[in-house]
Steps between C-alpha positions, in 0.01 A plus 500: 500500500872556546745224407845496659794259499465224760856566622407839652481525875173608658647842581620548139165379375305749712727787402488409129122456493453838671737675258335344193145568617590863572648533150193343338263723697696810397496397135131417505402827664677685218331298227138473610292741300156620594213464254541861380869444421413169336251680275758764407750227422247320277428823314873561446550143375203536266665808349837325467374170362166571336507869408246562777232282337449277807304714746402329822218645707647353817819324607526355849659240722282210613552224755263242349724389211721215610528314170531798265741792496243736355163520333316736272137559416518669158130593495548702821860606438603372842834343585579317821845387611562232760647627825759220458679727248569758768868503577598334171736685263344796321551346156287202608213720623531703179481185289178389674357851451594495130348152467171620649508825300537292185176325591322834474600492132480125433291291742646153436850349489529455125791596274386864478505527880855358528620733224380793712716382790809527281480875572618433856872418479520293820211264427706181485704588808187582704324182387806300601502667841133418558550141383785473752277627780235241415762222482655604832159493667464136394840388632520281808734608777861503384732243660741646754297819549292599800179694463452803723 
């Protein structure tokens, strides 16, 4: 969805939508990692945040997670990230990876788990970003804007 001011002419609207979609596509193509790069990134984050103690056996993108950003099966060592994260800022993807890596060390969401996440310096910012995405998804159409 692209929102634009209602005062734009149709010609301005078409030009603006094209420009913005081209910019978004270029940004997304730079940011989308393959599963191998995602695994390397998880390993690097484990070293940085957990002294390498969180060792996933697999890290991959999945398209069947529409209510979660990521999931982890500690008994298997597998981490799955929602495809909805693709194109989001790197620090957000890193936060979700760190969150799931922490589950390899502490399965639940108790105090010990949240203390582990303190190792990632952008935790609060990333959580705020994701909360904003969820809130924006729930918004009705904005007054004075046209959807394209």
